C-alpha positions as CSV (number, residue, x, y, z in Angstrom):
1,M,100.9,85.1,92.8
2,Y,101.1,88.6,94.3
3,A,99.6,92.6,92.3
4,R,100.4,95.9,93.2
5,R,97.9,98.4,92.3
6,V,98.9,101.9,91.7
7,T,96.2,104.7,91.2
8,I,97.0,108.2,89.9
9,K,94.6,111.1,89.5
10,G,95.5,114.2,87.3
11,D,95.2,116.3,84.3
12,P,92.8,114.1,81.6
13,T,94.2,115.5,78.8
14,L,97.7,114.5,79.6
15,L,96.5,110.7,79.6
16,D,98.3,109.4,76.4
17,D,101.7,110.8,77.3
18,V,101.3,108.8,80.4
19,V,100.5,106.0,78.3
20,R,104.0,106.7,76.6
21,T,106.1,107.1,79.9
22,Q,104.4,103.9,80.8
23,R,105.9,102.2,77.5
24,D,109.1,104.1,77.8
25,V,109.8,104.4,81.6
26,V,107.4,101.7,83.5
27,L,107.8,99.0,81.5
28,P,111.6,98.6,81.2
29,A,111.7,99.1,84.5
30,L,109.5,96.3,85.7
31,H,111.0,93.6,83.2
32,A,114.3,94.7,84.6
33,C,113.0,92.9,88.0
34,A,113.0,89.4,88.9
35,G,109.6,87.5,89.3
36,F,108.2,90.3,87.0
37,V,104.9,88.5,85.4
38,A,103.1,91.0,83.8
39,Q,101.4,95.0,84.0
40,L,97.8,96.2,82.9
41,V,97.2,99.8,82.2
42,L,93.5,101.0,83.0
43,L,92.9,104.7,81.9
44,D,89.5,106.2,83.2
45,R,89.7,109.0,81.0
46,A,86.7,111.3,82.1
47,A,88.5,111.3,85.5
48,G,92.0,111.8,84.8
49,E,92.5,108.7,86.3
50,V,95.0,105.7,85.8
51,I,95.2,102.8,87.6
52,G,98.6,100.2,86.9
53,M,98.7,96.5,87.8
54,S,101.6,94.7,88.2
55,I,101.9,91.1,88.8
56,W,104.4,89.1,90.4
57,D,105.6,85.6,91.3
58,N,105.8,86.0,94.9
59,E,105.0,88.6,97.3
60,E,109.6,88.7,98.4
61,N,109.8,89.8,94.6
62,M,107.2,92.7,94.2
63,Y,108.3,94.6,97.5
64,A,112.3,93.9,96.2
65,S,111.5,95.7,93.1
66,E,110.1,98.4,94.7
67,A,113.8,100.4,94.6
68,K,113.7,100.2,90.8
69,I,109.5,101.0,90.6
70,Q,108.9,104.0,92.4
71,P,111.3,106.7,90.4
72,A,108.9,105.3,87.3
73,R,106.0,105.9,89.5
74,Q,106.7,109.3,90.0
75,Q,107.4,110.2,86.6
76,V,104.6,108.7,85.3
77,A,102.6,111.3,88.7
78,E,104.7,114.3,87.6
79,V,103.5,113.8,83.4
80,L,100.1,113.3,85.1
81,R,100.1,116.9,86.8
82,A,98.7,113.9,89.9
83,F,96.7,116.1,92.2
84,A,98.3,114.4,95.1
85,A,100.8,111.2,95.9
86,P,100.5,107.7,94.1
87,E,98.2,105.6,96.2
88,V,99.8,102.2,96.4
89,R,97.8,98.7,97.2
90,I,98.9,95.2,97.4
91,Y,97.0,92.2,96.8
92,E,97.6,88.6,97.0
93,L,96.5,87.4,93.6
94,A,94.2,84.5,94.3
95,I,93.1,83.7,90.2
96,F,95.4,84.8,87.7
97,D,93.7,82.8,83.8
98,R,94.5,83.0,80.6
99,P,93.1,81.1,77.7
């Protein structure tokens, strides 16, 4: 499995709007992609930071989703009035456990 982490920093007063955008825009885009497994969204309200972590069944599907996901990512950055471009990192997911 693989994970894509996106970190965006911006206006902390807009984080509730970001959560709505995640629900209304990002999640539907992710659900439309082959191999999508899960999405986590972490907020640091003091720092104005949002981290989205999408989980994928394999590396190929993760990379293939990029064209569908990039516009949604940009919309989140705009809603948050991001200070810089979103930071995207890719990881191999060694352990994914849920009870």
